[in-house]
C-alpha positions as CSV (number, residue, x, y, z in Angstrom):
1,A,186.3,105.9,-52.0
2,G,185.0,105.4,-48.5
3,L,182.3,107.5,-46.8
4,R,184.9,109.3,-44.7
5,E,186.8,110.3,-47.8
6,L,183.6,111.5,-49.6
7,H,182.8,113.7,-46.6
8,A,186.4,115.1,-46.7
9,R,186.2,115.8,-50.5
10,L,182.9,117.7,-50.0
11,V,184.3,119.8,-47.2
12,D,187.5,120.5,-49.2
13,A,185.6,121.4,-52.3
14,S,183.3,123.7,-50.3
15,A,185.9,125.4,-48.2
16,P,185.6,129.2,-48.3
17,V,188.0,130.9,-50.7
18,G,191.0,132.8,-49.5
19,G,191.0,131.1,-46.1
20,E,187.9,132.9,-44.9
21,P,186.2,131.3,-41.9
22,W,183.2,129.0,-42.4
23,W,180.9,131.4,-40.6
24,M,181.3,133.9,-43.5
25,M,180.3,131.4,-46.2
26,P,177.3,132.5,-48.3
27,D,173.9,131.2,-47.6
28,D,173.7,129.7,-51.1
29,P,173.8,126.7,-51.2
30,Y,172.2,126.6,-47.8
31,Y,172.6,122.8,-47.8
32,L,176.2,123.2,-46.8
33,V,175.5,125.7,-44.1
34,D,172.9,123.4,-42.6
35,N,175.0,120.2,-42.9
36,L,178.6,121.4,-42.5
37,V,178.9,119.9,-39.1
38,V,177.7,116.5,-40.3
39,H,180.3,116.5,-43.1
40,L,183.1,117.7,-40.8
41,A,182.3,114.9,-38.3
42,G,182.0,112.4,-41.1
43,A,185.4,113.4,-42.4
44,G,186.9,112.9,-38.9
45,R,187.9,116.5,-38.6
46,T,187.0,116.8,-34.9
47,A,189.4,119.8,-34.2
48,E,187.9,121.8,-37.0
49,L,184.4,120.8,-36.0
50,N,184.9,121.9,-32.4
51,E,186.6,125.1,-33.5
52,L,183.6,125.9,-35.8
53,V,180.7,125.2,-33.4
54,T,182.3,127.0,-30.5
55,D,183.1,130.1,-32.6
56,L,180.4,132.5,-31.4
57,R,180.2,134.1,-34.8
58,W,179.0,130.7,-36.2
59,V,176.7,130.2,-33.2
60,S,175.2,133.7,-33.8
61,R,174.6,132.9,-37.4
62,R,173.1,129.5,-36.8
63,L,170.9,130.9,-34.0
64,R,169.6,133.4,-36.6
65,D,169.1,130.8,-39.3
66,G,168.4,127.6,-37.6
67,G,167.4,128.3,-34.0
68,V,168.6,127.0,-30.7
69,G,167.8,123.3,-31.6
70,A,170.2,123.4,-34.6
71,V,173.0,125.0,-32.6
72,V,172.7,122.6,-29.6
73,G,172.7,119.6,-32.0
74,E,175.9,120.9,-33.6
75,L,177.5,121.5,-30.2
76,E,176.6,118.0,-29.0
77,A,178.2,116.6,-32.2
78,A,181.5,118.3,-31.2
79,G,181.4,116.8,-27.7
80,S,184.1,119.1,-26.2
81,P,183.7,120.5,-22.7
82,Q,183.4,124.1,-24.1
83,A,180.7,122.9,-26.5
84,G,178.9,121.2,-23.7
85,T,178.9,124.3,-21.5
86,L,177.7,126.4,-24.4
87,A,174.9,124.0,-25.3
88,G,173.7,124.0,-21.7
89,V,173.5,127.8,-21.5
90,L,171.6,127.9,-24.9
91,R,169.2,125.2,-23.7
92,A,168.5,127.2,-20.5
93,H,167.9,130.4,-22.4
94,D,166.4,129.2,-25.6
95,H,163.2,131.3,-25.1
96,L,165.3,134.5,-25.4
97,F,166.4,133.7,-29.0
98,W,162.9,133.4,-30.5
99,Q,161.7,136.2,-32.8
100,I,164.5,138.7,-32.1
101,D,164.0,141.7,-34.3
102,P,166.2,142.8,-35.9
103,P,167.9,139.4,-36.3
104,E,171.3,141.1,-36.0
105,A,170.5,141.7,-32.3
106,I,170.9,138.0,-31.6
107,A,174.7,138.5,-31.3
108,G,174.2,141.0,-28.5
109,V,171.8,138.8,-26.6
110,L,174.2,135.9,-27.0
111,A,177.1,137.9,-25.7
112,E,175.1,139.2,-22.7
113,R,173.9,135.7,-21.8
114,L,177.4,134.1,-22.0
115,D,179.5,136.9,-20.5
116,R,179.3,135.7,-17.0
117,I,180.2,132.0,-17.8
118,V,183.9,131.8,-16.7
119,E,184.9,129.1,-19.2
120,L,183.4,131.2,-22.1
121,R,184.5,134.6,-21.0
122,P,187.6,135.0,-23.3
123,A,185.6,133.9,-26.3
124,V,182.7,136.2,-25.4
125,R,185.0,139.2,-24.9
126,A,186.7,138.6,-28.3
127,F,183.2,138.1,-29.9
128,R,181.8,141.3,-28.3
129,S,184.7,143.4,-29.4
130,R,183.9,142.6,-33.0
131,L,180.2,143.4,-32.8
132,P,179.1,146.6,-34.6
133,P,177.5,149.4,-32.5
134,P,175.1,150.1,-31.1
135,L,175.4,147.3,-28.5
136,L,173.6,147.4,-25.2
137,A,175.3,145.7,-22.3
138,G,174.2,145.3,-18.7
139,R,176.3,146.3,-15.8
140,W,175.0,143.4,-13.7
141,G,174.0,139.9,-14.6
142,P,170.5,139.3,-15.9
143,P,168.1,138.9,-13.0
144,D,166.9,135.5,-14.3
145,Q,170.3,133.8,-14.2
146,E,170.3,130.6,-12.2
147,R,173.0,131.7,-9.7
148,A,171.2,135.0,-9.0
149,L,168.0,133.2,-8.3
150,L,169.7,130.6,-6.1
151,H,171.5,133.3,-4.1
152,R,168.3,135.3,-3.6
153,S,166.5,132.1,-2.4
154,Q,169.3,131.4,0.1
155,I,169.2,134.8,1.6
156,E,165.5,134.8,2.0
157,Y,165.4,131.4,3.7
158,E,168.5,132.0,5.8
159,H,166.8,134.7,7.8
160,A,163.3,133.1,7.9
161,G,164.2,130.4,10.5
162,V,163.8,127.6,7.9
163,D,165.6,124.5,9.1
164,V,164.6,122.0,6.4
165,L,163.7,122.5,2.7
166,A,162.3,119.7,0.5
167,V,162.1,120.1,-3.3
168,A,160.1,117.6,-5.3
């Protein structure tokens, strides 16, 4: 058997019973949780891989267990546009996912950070609708979002008589 077939056999043998999604699989054995993306990619199951790593329930679980670096690595392995967008947002906000207590609150922080990304909005809305209460949600975008900062900068300089701006 070739390596691709061995990856496929491992994935098939480890698939959750009853058609449950991968994100619900038990932590034991943790090897599979931590290496599932490698085995899906090795088996050539790119559609299943992309579906898994862009499922915000999986992302939330992996943020809790493996951190931003693990999630970004999995998203990069998928290589889809949605995975790339999600990886970029997580990289930009990785500091927000350190030491969240209780760990279950990661899902709410994730939803809040992704809600204003147009490409991700349908997935975020579906994800948020399944989160258990209590769930805090802001009325406006977080003040540290890049667009908010850029807009604020433009307004300040627009009225200050600045003709040239150099950024190094």
